[in-house]
All heavy atoms as a GROMACS GRO file, in nm:
protein
  525
    1MET      N    1   0.082  -0.119   0.000
    1MET     CA    2   0.000   0.000   0.000
    1MET      C    3   0.087   0.126   0.000
    1MET      O    4   0.046   0.229  -0.053
    1MET     CB    5  -0.091  -0.007   0.123
    1MET     CG    6  -0.200   0.094   0.119
    1MET     SD    7  -0.309   0.056  -0.018
    1MET     CE    8  -0.426   0.182  -0.002
    2THR      N    9   0.206   0.116   0.056
    2THR     CA   10   0.295   0.231   0.060
    2THR      C   11   0.335   0.275  -0.080
    2THR      O   12   0.338   0.395  -0.110
    2THR     CB   13   0.421   0.198   0.141
    2THR    OG1   14   0.382   0.155   0.270
    2THR    CG2   15   0.511   0.317   0.154
    3GLY      N   16   0.363   0.178  -0.166
    3GLY     CA   17   0.399   0.211  -0.304
    3GLY      C   18   0.289   0.282  -0.378
    3GLY      O   19   0.312   0.375  -0.455
    4VAL      N   20   0.166   0.239  -0.354
    4VAL     CA   21   0.051   0.302  -0.419
    4VAL      C   22   0.034   0.446  -0.371
    4VAL      O   23   0.012   0.538  -0.450
    4VAL     CB   24  -0.078   0.220  -0.394
    4VAL    CG1   25  -0.200   0.292  -0.447
    4VAL    CG2   26  -0.066   0.083  -0.457
    5CYS      N   27   0.046   0.467  -0.240
    5CYS     CA   28   0.036   0.603  -0.185
    5CYS      C   29   0.148   0.692  -0.239
    5CYS      O   30   0.125   0.808  -0.274
    5CYS     CB   31   0.042   0.599  -0.034
    5CYS     SG   32  -0.104   0.527   0.041
    6PHE      N   33   0.268   0.638  -0.247
    6PHE     CA   34   0.382   0.713  -0.300
    6PHE      C   35   0.357   0.749  -0.446
    6PHE      O   36   0.384   0.862  -0.489
    6PHE     CB   37   0.510   0.631  -0.283
    6PHE     CG   38   0.635   0.702  -0.323
    6PHE    CD1   39   0.669   0.824  -0.265
    6PHE    CD2   40   0.721   0.646  -0.415
    6PHE    CE1   41   0.786   0.889  -0.300
    6PHE    CE2   42   0.838   0.711  -0.450
    6PHE     CZ   43   0.870   0.832  -0.392
    7MET      N   44   0.305   0.655  -0.524
    7MET     CA   45   0.277   0.678  -0.664
    7MET      C   46   0.172   0.787  -0.682
    7MET      O   47   0.187   0.876  -0.766
    7MET     CB   48   0.228   0.548  -0.729
    7MET     CG   49   0.192   0.560  -0.875
    7MET     SD   50   0.146   0.403  -0.950
    7MET     CE   51   0.008   0.353  -0.852
    8VAL      N   52   0.068   0.784  -0.602
    8VAL     CA   53  -0.037   0.886  -0.609
    8VAL      C   54   0.019   1.023  -0.573
    8VAL      O   55  -0.009   1.123  -0.641
    8VAL     CB   56  -0.156   0.847  -0.519
    8VAL    CG1   57  -0.254   0.962  -0.504
    8VAL    CG2   58  -0.226   0.725  -0.574
    9CYS      N   59   0.099   1.029  -0.469
    9CYS     CA   60   0.157   1.158  -0.426
    9CYS      C   61   0.249   1.217  -0.533
    9CYS      O   62   0.242   1.337  -0.562
    9CYS     CB   63   0.234   1.141  -0.296
    9CYS     SG   64   0.130   1.111  -0.154
   10VAL      N   65   0.333   1.136  -0.592
   10VAL     CA   66   0.424   1.185  -0.697
   10VAL      C   67   0.345   1.231  -0.819
   10VAL      O   68   0.376   1.335  -0.879
   10VAL     CB   69   0.527   1.076  -0.735
   10VAL    CG1   70   0.608   1.116  -0.856
   10VAL    CG2   71   0.620   1.049  -0.618
   11THR      N   72   0.242   1.158  -0.855
   11THR     CA   73   0.159   1.197  -0.970
   11THR      C   74   0.088   1.328  -0.944
   11THR      O   75   0.085   1.417  -1.030
   11THR     CB   76   0.057   1.086  -1.001
   11THR    OG1   77   0.126   0.963  -1.021
   11THR    CG2   78  -0.022   1.120  -1.126
   12VAL      N   79   0.031   1.343  -0.826
   12VAL     CA   80  -0.038   1.468  -0.792
   12VAL      C   81   0.059   1.585  -0.789
   12VAL      O   82   0.030   1.693  -0.841
   12VAL     CB   83  -0.114   1.453  -0.658
   12VAL    CG1   84  -0.164   1.586  -0.607
   12VAL    CG2   85  -0.227   1.355  -0.674
   13LEU      N   86   0.176   1.565  -0.730
   13LEU     CA   87   0.277   1.671  -0.729
   13LEU      C   88   0.322   1.708  -0.870
   13LEU      O   89   0.339   1.826  -0.901
   13LEU     CB   90   0.398   1.629  -0.645
   13LEU     CG   91   0.381   1.636  -0.495
   13LEU    CD1   92   0.501   1.575  -0.426
   13LEU    CD2   93   0.361   1.779  -0.450
   14SER      N   94   0.341   1.608  -0.954
   14SER     CA   95   0.381   1.635  -1.093
   14SER      C   96   0.276   1.716  -1.166
   14SER      O   97   0.306   1.807  -1.243
   14SER     CB   98   0.404   1.504  -1.168
   14SER     OG   99   0.507   1.430  -1.111
   15TYR      N  100   0.150   1.684  -1.140
   15TYR     CA  101   0.040   1.757  -1.204
   15TYR      C  102   0.035   1.902  -1.156
   15TYR      O  103   0.022   1.994  -1.235
   15TYR     CB  104  -0.093   1.686  -1.174
   15TYR     CG  105  -0.212   1.761  -1.223
   15TYR    CD1  106  -0.243   1.766  -1.358
   15TYR    CD2  107  -0.294   1.830  -1.135
   15TYR    CE1  108  -0.353   1.837  -1.405
   15TYR    CE2  109  -0.403   1.901  -1.180
   15TYR     CZ  110  -0.433   1.904  -1.314
   15TYR     OH  111  -0.540   1.974  -1.359
   16TYR      N  112   0.046   1.923  -1.025
   16TYR     CA  113   0.033   2.058  -0.971
   16TYR      C  114   0.153   2.146  -1.002
   16TYR      O  115   0.139   2.267  -1.011
   16TYR     CB  116   0.007   2.055  -0.821
   16TYR     CG  117  -0.138   2.027  -0.791
   16TYR    CD1  118  -0.175   1.913  -0.722
   16TYR    CD2  119  -0.238   2.113  -0.834
   16TYR    CE1  120  -0.308   1.886  -0.696
   16TYR    CE2  121  -0.370   2.087  -0.809
   16TYR     CZ  122  -0.405   1.974  -0.740
   16TYR     OH  123  -0.536   1.947  -0.715
   17VAL      N  124   0.271   2.089  -1.017
   17VAL     CA  125   0.388   2.169  -1.055
   17VAL      C  126   0.365   2.230  -1.193
   17VAL      O  127   0.392   2.348  -1.215
   17VAL     CB  128   0.518   2.085  -1.054
   17VAL    CG1  129   0.630   2.153  -1.128
   17VAL    CG2  130   0.559   2.058  -0.911
   18LYS      N  131   0.312   2.153  -1.285
   18LYS     CA  132   0.284   2.204  -1.419
   18LYS      C  133   0.167   2.301  -1.417
   18LYS      O  134   0.169   2.405  -1.482
   18LYS     CB  135   0.255   2.088  -1.514
   18LYS     CG  136   0.230   2.131  -1.656
   18LYS     CD  137   0.351   2.202  -1.715
   18LYS     CE  138   0.325   2.242  -1.858
   18LYS     NZ  139   0.429   2.328  -1.908
   19LYS      N  140   0.064   2.271  -1.340
   19LYS     CA  141  -0.055   2.354  -1.334
   19LYS      C  142  -0.026   2.492  -1.275
   19LYS      O  143  -0.081   2.592  -1.319
   19LYS     CB  144  -0.163   2.286  -1.251
   19LYS     CG  145  -0.294   2.360  -1.247
   19LYS     CD  146  -0.396   2.285  -1.166
   19LYS     CE  147  -0.523   2.367  -1.155
   19LYS     NZ  148  -0.618   2.306  -1.066
   20ASP      N  149   0.063   2.498  -1.176
   20ASP     CA  150   0.095   2.625  -1.110
   20ASP      C  151   0.202   2.705  -1.185
   20ASP      O  152   0.254   2.801  -1.131
   20ASP     CB  153   0.142   2.600  -0.967
   20ASP     CG  154   0.027   2.554  -0.878
   20ASP    OD1  155  -0.089   2.581  -0.912
   20ASP    OD2  156   0.056   2.493  -0.774
   21GLY      N  157   0.233   2.666  -1.305
   21GLY     CA  158   0.329   2.742  -1.386
   21GLY      C  159   0.474   2.713  -1.353
   21GLY      O  160   0.562   2.790  -1.388
   22GLY      N  161   0.499   2.601  -1.288
   22GLY     CA  162   0.637   2.564  -1.257
   22GLY      C  163   0.713   2.526  -1.383
   22GLY      O  164   0.655   2.498  -1.488
   23ARG      N  165   0.843   2.532  -1.373
   23ARG     CA  166   0.925   2.496  -1.488
   23ARG      C  167   0.927   2.345  -1.507
   23ARG      O  168   0.941   2.270  -1.414
   23ARG     CB  169   1.069   2.544  -1.465
   23ARG     CG  170   1.082   2.691  -1.477
   23ARG     CD  171   1.228   2.729  -1.479
   23ARG     NE  172   1.256   2.805  -1.359
   23ARG     CZ  173   1.374   2.815  -1.303
   23ARG    NH1  174   1.477   2.750  -1.351
   23ARG    NH2  175   1.391   2.887  -1.196
   24GLY      N  176   0.918   2.304  -1.630
   24GLY     CA  177   0.927   2.162  -1.662
   24GLY      C  178   0.792   2.092  -1.654
   24GLY      O  179   0.703   2.134  -1.582
   25ASN      N  180   0.780   1.987  -1.730
   25ASN     CA  181   0.660   1.905  -1.728
   25ASN      C  182   0.702   1.766  -1.682
   25ASN      O  183   0.758   1.688  -1.759
   25ASN     CB  184   0.597   1.900  -1.868
   25ASN     CG  185   0.462   1.834  -1.867
   25ASN    OD1  186   0.411   1.798  -1.763
   25ASN    ND2  187   0.406   1.818  -1.984
   26TYR      N  188   0.676   1.734  -1.556
   26TYR     CA  189   0.723   1.610  -1.497
   26TYR      C  190   0.620   1.498  -1.505
   26TYR      O  191   0.653   1.384  -1.477
   26TYR     CB  192   0.761   1.634  -1.351
   26TYR     CG  193   0.869   1.736  -1.338
   26TYR    CD1  194   0.842   1.866  -1.299
   26TYR    CD2  195   1.000   1.703  -1.368
   26TYR    CE1  196   0.942   1.959  -1.289
   26TYR    CE2  197   1.101   1.797  -1.359
   26TYR     CZ  198   1.072   1.925  -1.319
   26TYR     OH  199   1.171   2.018  -1.310
   27LEU      N  200   0.499   1.530  -1.543
   27LEU     CA  201   0.395   1.428  -1.548
   27LEU      C  202   0.427   1.317  -1.649
   27LEU      O  203   0.413   1.199  -1.616
   27LEU     CB  204   0.259   1.491  -1.576
   27LEU     CG  205   0.137   1.402  -1.558
   27LEU    CD1  206   0.132   1.345  -1.416
   27LEU    CD2  207   0.010   1.477  -1.588
   28PRO      N  208   0.473   1.348  -1.771
   28PRO     CA  209   0.506   1.238  -1.863
   28PRO      C  210   0.619   1.148  -1.812
   28PRO      O  211   0.616   1.027  -1.830
   28PRO     CB  212   0.549   1.309  -1.992
   28PRO     CG  213   0.488   1.443  -1.984
   28PRO     CD  214   0.481   1.478  -1.839
   29VAL      N  215   0.716   1.208  -1.745
   29VAL     CA  216   0.827   1.128  -1.690
   29VAL      C  217   0.775   1.037  -1.579
   29VAL      O  218   0.810   0.919  -1.573
   29VAL     CB  219   0.939   1.221  -1.637
   29VAL    CG1  220   1.051   1.140  -1.574
   29VAL    CG2  221   0.992   1.309  -1.748
   30THR      N  222   0.690   1.091  -1.494
   30THR     CA  223   0.632   1.012  -1.386
   30THR      C  224   0.548   0.898  -1.442
   30THR      O  225   0.558   0.784  -1.396
   30THR     CB  226   0.544   1.101  -1.295
   30THR    OG1  227   0.623   1.210  -1.248
   30THR    CG2  228   0.490   1.025  -1.179
   31LEU      N  229   0.468   0.927  -1.542
   31LEU     CA  230   0.384   0.822  -1.602
   31LEU      C  231   0.468   0.718  -1.674
   31LEU      O  232   0.432   0.600  -1.678
   31LEU     CB  233   0.282   0.886  -1.696
   31LEU     CG  234   0.178   0.974  -1.628
   31LEU    CD1  235   0.087   1.040  -1.733
   31LEU    CD2  236   0.098   0.898  -1.527
   32THR      N  237   0.581   0.757  -1.730
   32THR     CA  238   0.672   0.662  -1.796
   32THR      C  239   0.731   0.566  -1.694
   32THR      O  240   0.739   0.444  -1.719
   32THR     CB  241   0.783   0.736  -1.871
   32THR    OG1  242   0.724   0.823  -1.968
   32THR    CG2  243   0.878   0.640  -1.940
   33VAL      N  244   0.774   0.618  -1.581
   33VAL     CA  245   0.828   0.531  -1.475
   33VAL      C  246   0.721   0.432  -1.430
   33VAL      O  247   0.747   0.312  -1.416
   33VAL     CB  248   0.878   0.616  -1.356
   33VAL    CG1  249   0.910   0.529  -1.236
   33VAL    CG2  250   1.000   0.697  -1.395
   34MET      N  251   0.599   0.480  -1.412
   34MET     CA  252   0.491   0.393  -1.369
   34MET      C  253   0.456   0.289  -1.476
   34MET      O  254   0.427   0.174  -1.444
   34MET     CB  255   0.368   0.475  -1.334
   34MET     CG  256   0.384   0.553  -1.209
   34MET     SD  257   0.234   0.639  -1.173
   34MET     CE  258   0.299   0.786  -1.101
   35ALA      N  259   0.458   0.329  -1.601
   35ALA     CA  260   0.427   0.235  -1.709
   35ALA      C  261   0.533   0.125  -1.718
   35ALA      O  262   0.500   0.008  -1.737
   35ALA     CB  263   0.416   0.309  -1.842
   36CYS      N  264   0.659   0.163  -1.704
   36CYS     CA  265   0.767   0.062  -1.706
   36CYS      C  266   0.751  -0.036  -1.591
   36CYS      O  267   0.771  -0.156  -1.608
   36CYS     CB  268   0.903   0.130  -1.699
   36CYS     SG  269   0.947   0.219  -1.848
   37CYS      N  270   0.714   0.015  -1.475
   37CYS     CA  271   0.691  -0.073  -1.360
   37CYS      C  272   0.571  -0.165  -1.385
   37CYS      O  273   0.575  -0.283  -1.350
   37CYS     CB  274   0.669   0.010  -1.234
   37CYS     SG  275   0.818   0.090  -1.174
   38ALA      N  276   0.466  -0.112  -1.444
   38ALA     CA  277   0.348  -0.194  -1.472
   38ALA      C  278   0.378  -0.306  -1.572
   38ALA      O  279   0.335  -0.420  -1.554
   38ALA     CB  280   0.234  -0.106  -1.524
   39VAL      N  281   0.454  -0.273  -1.674
   39VAL     CA  282   0.491  -0.375  -1.774
   39VAL      C  283   0.579  -0.482  -1.710
   39VAL      O  284   0.558  -0.602  -1.731
   39VAL     CB  285   0.563  -0.309  -1.894
   39VAL    CG1  286   0.627  -0.412  -1.984
   39VAL    CG2  287   0.465  -0.224  -1.973
   40THR      N  288   0.675  -0.439  -1.630
   40THR     CA  289   0.762  -0.536  -1.561
   40THR      C  290   0.682  -0.624  -1.467
   40THR      O  291   0.705  -0.745  -1.459
   40THR     CB  292   0.872  -0.461  -1.484
   40THR    OG1  293   0.943  -0.376  -1.573
   40THR    CG2  294   0.969  -0.557  -1.420
   41PHE      N  295   0.586  -0.564  -1.396
   41PHE     CA  296   0.501  -0.643  -1.307
   41PHE      C  297   0.419  -0.744  -1.385
   41PHE      O  298   0.405  -0.860  -1.343
   41PHE     CB  299   0.409  -0.551  -1.227
   41PHE     CG  300   0.311  -0.624  -1.142
   41PHE    CD1  301   0.353  -0.691  -1.028
   41PHE    CD2  302   0.177  -0.628  -1.176
   41PHE    CE1  303   0.263  -0.761  -0.950
   41PHE    CE2  304   0.086  -0.696  -1.098
   41PHE     CZ  305   0.128  -0.764  -0.984
   42CYS      N  306   0.365  -0.705  -1.500
   42CYS     CA  307   0.285  -0.798  -1.582
   42CYS      C  308   0.371  -0.912  -1.636
   42CYS      O  309   0.324  -1.026  -1.644
   42CYS     CB  310   0.219  -0.723  -1.696
   42CYS     SG  311   0.085  -0.615  -1.642
   43ILE      N  312   0.495  -0.881  -1.672
   43ILE     CA  313   0.584  -0.986  -1.724
   43ILE      C  314   0.624  -1.084  -1.614
   43ILE      O  315   0.619  -1.205  -1.633
   43ILE     CB  316   0.708  -0.923  -1.790
   43ILE    CG1  317   0.668  -0.850  -1.918
   43ILE    CG2  318   0.814  -1.028  -1.818
   43ILE    CD1  319   0.779  -0.766  -1.978
   44LEU      N  320   0.665  -1.030  -1.499
   44LEU     CA  321   0.712  -1.114  -1.390
   44LEU      C  322   0.599  -1.179  -1.311
   44LEU      O  323   0.612  -1.291  -1.263
   44LEU     CB  324   0.801  -1.034  -1.295
   44LEU     CG  325   0.931  -0.979  -1.352
   44LEU    CD1  326   1.002  -0.895  -1.248
   44LEU    CD2  327   1.020  -1.093  -1.398
   45GLY      N  328   0.492  -1.105  -1.292
   45GLY     CA  329   0.381  -1.156  -1.214
   45GLY      C  330   0.395  -1.135  -1.064
   45GLY      O  331   0.305  -1.168  -0.989
   46ILE      N  332   0.510  -1.084  -1.020
   46ILE     CA  333   0.531  -1.057  -0.878
   46ILE      C  334   0.600  -0.922  -0.864
   46ILE      O  335   0.658  -0.870  -0.960
   46ILE     CB  336   0.618  -1.164  -0.810
   46ILE    CG1  337   0.757  -1.170  -0.875
   46ILE    CG2  338   0.552  -1.300  -0.812
   46ILE    CD1  339   0.858  -1.251  -0.796
   47VAL      N  340   0.593  -0.867  -0.746
   47VAL     CA  341   0.666  -0.744  -0.717
   47VAL      C  342   0.803  -0.785  -0.664
   47VAL      O  343   0.816  -0.829  -0.550
   47VAL     CB  344   0.591  -0.657  -0.614
   47VAL    CG1  345   0.671  -0.534  -0.580
   47VAL    CG2  346   0.455  -0.618  -0.666
   48SER      N  347   0.904  -0.772  -0.747
   48SER     CA  348   1.038  -0.812  -0.707
   48SER      C  349   1.110  -0.694  -0.643
   48SER      O  350   1.067  -0.579  -0.652
   48SER     CB  351   1.118  -0.860  -0.829
   48SER     OG  352   1.138  -0.753  -0.918
   49SER      N  353   1.222  -0.723  -0.581
   49SER     CA  354   1.303  -0.618  -0.518
   49SER      C  355   1.356  -0.521  -0.622
   49SER      O  356   1.361  -0.400  -0.597
   49SER     CB  357   1.419  -0.680  -0.440
   49SER     OG  358   1.371  -0.760  -0.336
   50ALA      N  359   1.394  -0.572  -0.737
   50ALA     CA  360   1.446  -0.486  -0.843
   50ALA      C  361   1.338  -0.389  -0.892
   50ALA      O  362   1.365  -0.273  -0.920
   50ALA     CB  363   1.497  -0.570  -0.960
   51LEU      N  364   1.216  -0.436  -0.901
   51LEU     CA  365   1.105  -0.351  -0.942
   51LEU      C  366   1.080  -0.241  -0.840
   51LEU      O  367   1.060  -0.125  -0.876
   51LEU     CB  368   0.978  -0.435  -0.960
   51LEU     CG  369   0.850  -0.362  -0.999
   51LEU    CD1  370   0.868  -0.290  -1.133
   51LEU    CD2  371   0.734  -0.458  -1.006
   52GLU      N  372   1.084  -0.275  -0.713
   52GLU     CA  373   1.066  -0.175  -0.608
   52GLU      C  374   1.178  -0.072  -0.611
   52GLU      O  375   1.152   0.048  -0.597
   52GLU     CB  376   1.062  -0.242  -0.472
   52GLU     CG  377   0.937  -0.323  -0.448
   52GLU     CD  378   0.936  -0.389  -0.312
   52GLU    OE1  379   1.006  -0.338  -0.221
   52GLU    OE2  380   0.866  -0.488  -0.295
   53VAL      N  381   1.300  -0.116  -0.629
   53VAL     CA  382   1.414  -0.024  -0.633
   53VAL      C  383   1.403   0.067  -0.754
   53VAL      O  384   1.424   0.189  -0.743
   53VAL     CB  385   1.548  -0.103  -0.635
   53VAL    CG1  386   1.664  -0.012  -0.666
   53VAL    CG2  387   1.569  -0.172  -0.502
   54TYR      N  388   1.368   0.014  -0.870
   54TYR     CA  389   1.352   0.097  -0.989
   54TYR      C  390   1.244   0.202  -0.968
   54TYR      O  391   1.262   0.319  -1.002
   54TYR     CB  392   1.318   0.010  -1.111
   54TYR     CG  393   1.283   0.092  -1.232
   54TYR    CD1  394   1.384   0.154  -1.306
   54TYR    CD2  395   1.151   0.112  -1.272
   54TYR    CE1  396   1.353   0.232  -1.416
   54TYR    CE2  397   1.120   0.190  -1.380
   54TYR     CZ  398   1.221   0.249  -1.452
   54TYR     OH  399   1.190   0.328  -1.561
   55PHE      N  400   1.133   0.163  -0.910
   55PHE     CA  401   1.023   0.256  -0.887
   55PHE      C  402   1.063   0.368  -0.792
   55PHE      O  403   1.041   0.485  -0.818
   55PHE     CB  404   0.901   0.181  -0.833
   55PHE     CG  405   0.786   0.271  -0.799
   55PHE    CD1  406   0.714   0.332  -0.899
   55PHE    CD2  407   0.752   0.295  -0.668
   55PHE    CE1  408   0.608   0.417  -0.869
   55PHE    CE2  409   0.647   0.378  -0.636
   55PHE     CZ  410   0.575   0.439  -0.737
   56VAL      N  411   1.123   0.333  -0.681
   56VAL     CA  412   1.161   0.433  -0.581
   56VAL      C  413   1.270   0.526  -0.634
   56VAL      O  414   1.262   0.648  -0.618
   56VAL     CB  415   1.205   0.365  -0.450
   56VAL    CG1  416   1.267   0.464  -0.355
   56VAL    CG2  417   1.087   0.296  -0.385
   57VAL      N  418   1.369   0.472  -0.701
   57VAL     CA  419   1.477   0.555  -0.756
   57VAL      C  420   1.424   0.645  -0.868
   57VAL      O  421   1.459   0.764  -0.875
   57VAL     CB  422   1.595   0.468  -0.805
   57VAL    CG1  423   1.695   0.549  -0.883
   57VAL    CG2  424   1.663   0.402  -0.686
   58GLY      N  425   1.338   0.593  -0.953
   58GLY     CA  426   1.280   0.674  -1.060
   58GLY      C  427   1.195   0.788  -1.007
   58GLY      O  428   1.208   0.904  -1.051
   59CYS      N  429   1.111   0.760  -0.911
   59CYS     CA  430   1.027   0.865  -0.852
   59CYS      C  431   1.110   0.963  -0.771
   59CYS      O  432   1.082   1.083  -0.771
   59CYS     CB  433   0.917   0.804  -0.766
   59CYS     SG  434   0.790   0.724  -0.864
   60ALA      N  435   1.212   0.915  -0.703
   60ALA     CA  436   1.300   1.005  -0.627
   60ALA      C  437   1.375   1.099  -0.720
   60ALA      O  438   1.394   1.217  -0.688
   60ALA     CB  439   1.398   0.925  -0.543
   61ALA      N  440   1.416   1.050  -0.836
   61ALA     CA  441   1.483   1.136  -0.934
   61ALA      C  442   1.388   1.244  -0.986
   61ALA      O  443   1.428   1.360  -1.002
   61ALA     CB  444   1.536   1.052  -1.050
   62VAL      N  445   1.263   1.207  -1.010
   62VAL     CA  446   1.164   1.306  -1.055
   62VAL      C  447   1.141   1.410  -0.946
   62VAL      O  448   1.138   1.531  -0.972
   62VAL     CB  449   1.031   1.236  -1.093
   62VAL    CG1  450   0.920   1.338  -1.116
   62VAL    CG2  451   1.050   1.150  -1.216
   63LEU      N  452   1.126   1.366  -0.822
   63LEU     CA  453   1.106   1.459  -0.711
   63LEU      C  454   1.226   1.550  -0.691
   63LEU      O  455   1.212   1.669  -0.662
   63LEU     CB  456   1.074   1.381  -0.582
   63LEU     CG  457   0.940   1.314  -0.578
   63LEU    CD1  458   0.929   1.227  -0.454
   63LEU    CD2  459   0.828   1.416  -0.580
   64TYR      N  460   1.346   1.496  -0.707
   64TYR     CA  461   1.468   1.577  -0.694
   64TYR      C  462   1.471   1.687  -0.801
   64TYR      O  463   1.504   1.800  -0.770
   64TYR     CB  464   1.591   1.487  -0.704
   64TYR     CG  465   1.719   1.566  -0.701
   64TYR    CD1  466   1.765   1.621  -0.582
   64TYR    CD2  467   1.794   1.585  -0.817
   64TYR    CE1  468   1.882   1.694  -0.577
   64TYR    CE2  469   1.911   1.657  -0.812
   64TYR     CZ  470   1.955   1.712  -0.694
   64TYR     OH  471   2.071   1.786  -0.691
   65GLN      N  472   1.437   1.651  -0.923
   65GLN     CA  473   1.436   1.751  -1.030
   65GLN      C  474   1.329   1.858  -1.005
   65GLN      O  475   1.351   1.975  -1.030
   65GLN     CB  476   1.412   1.685  -1.166
   65GLN     CG  477   1.530   1.605  -1.216
   65GLN     CD  478   1.652   1.693  -1.236
   65GLN    OE1  479   1.643   1.805  -1.286
   65GLN    NE2  480   1.767   1.642  -1.196
   66MET      N  481   1.213   1.816  -0.953
   66MET     CA  482   1.108   1.913  -0.920
   66MET      C  483   1.156   2.009  -0.811
   66MET      O  484   1.137   2.129  -0.821
   66MET     CB  485   0.982   1.842  -0.870
   66MET     CG  486   0.890   1.801  -0.978
   66MET     SD  487   0.732   1.754  -0.908
   66MET     CE  488   0.752   1.577  -0.905
   67HIS      N  489   1.219   1.955  -0.709
   67HIS     CA  490   1.268   2.037  -0.599
   67HIS      C  491   1.380   2.131  -0.644
   67HIS      O  492   1.386   2.247  -0.604
   67HIS     CB  493   1.317   1.947  -0.485
   67HIS     CG  494   1.379   2.023  -0.373
   67HIS    ND1  495   1.304   2.100  -0.288
   67HIS    CD2  496   1.507   2.033  -0.332
   67HIS    CE1  497   1.385   2.156  -0.198
   67HIS    NE2  498   1.508   2.117  -0.224
   68ARG      N  499   1.466   2.081  -0.729
   68ARG     CA  500   1.581   2.158  -0.776
   68ARG      C  501   1.537   2.279  -0.861
   68ARG      O  502   1.596   2.385  -0.855
   68ARG     CB  503   1.670   2.068  -0.859
   68ARG     CG  504   1.810   2.119  -0.874
   68ARG     CD  505   1.899   2.010  -0.930
   68ARG     NE  506   1.983   2.073  -1.028
   68ARG     CZ  507   1.995   2.039  -1.152
   68ARG    NH1  508   1.930   1.936  -1.198
   68ARG    NH2  509   2.073   2.104  -1.233
   69ARG      N  510   1.432   2.261  -0.939
   69ARG     CA  511   1.387   2.368  -1.029
   69ARG      C  512   1.278   2.455  -0.971
   69ARG      O  513   1.238   2.553  -1.031
   69ARG     CB  514   1.337   2.308  -1.161
   69ARG     CG  515   1.449   2.246  -1.238
   69ARG     CD  516   1.404   2.208  -1.373
   69ARG     NE  517   1.514   2.151  -1.448
   69ARG     CZ  518   1.514   2.135  -1.577
   69ARG    NH1  519   1.409   2.172  -1.646
   69ARG    NH2  520   1.615   2.082  -1.637
   70ALA      N  521   1.226   2.418  -0.854
   70ALA     CA  522   1.117   2.496  -0.794
   70ALA      C  523   1.168   2.621  -0.726
   70ALA      O  524   1.277   2.645  -0.700
   70ALA     CB  525   1.040   2.411  -0.695
   0.00000   0.00000   0.00000
């Protein structure tokens, strides 16, 4: 459930950064990370450690870029 909450928070933040006139459009990058995770989950059928690490690192990179440019 933590991953789902984290995903929702990052998506909402990405949306509001663009809506409030912030620099950069992070929503496509966030959705790309999520899509890659979804495809990997469908292929593997389980949530592996590598999938969790990819998701957290990808979202953390998006959040870092948002923070850096805000």
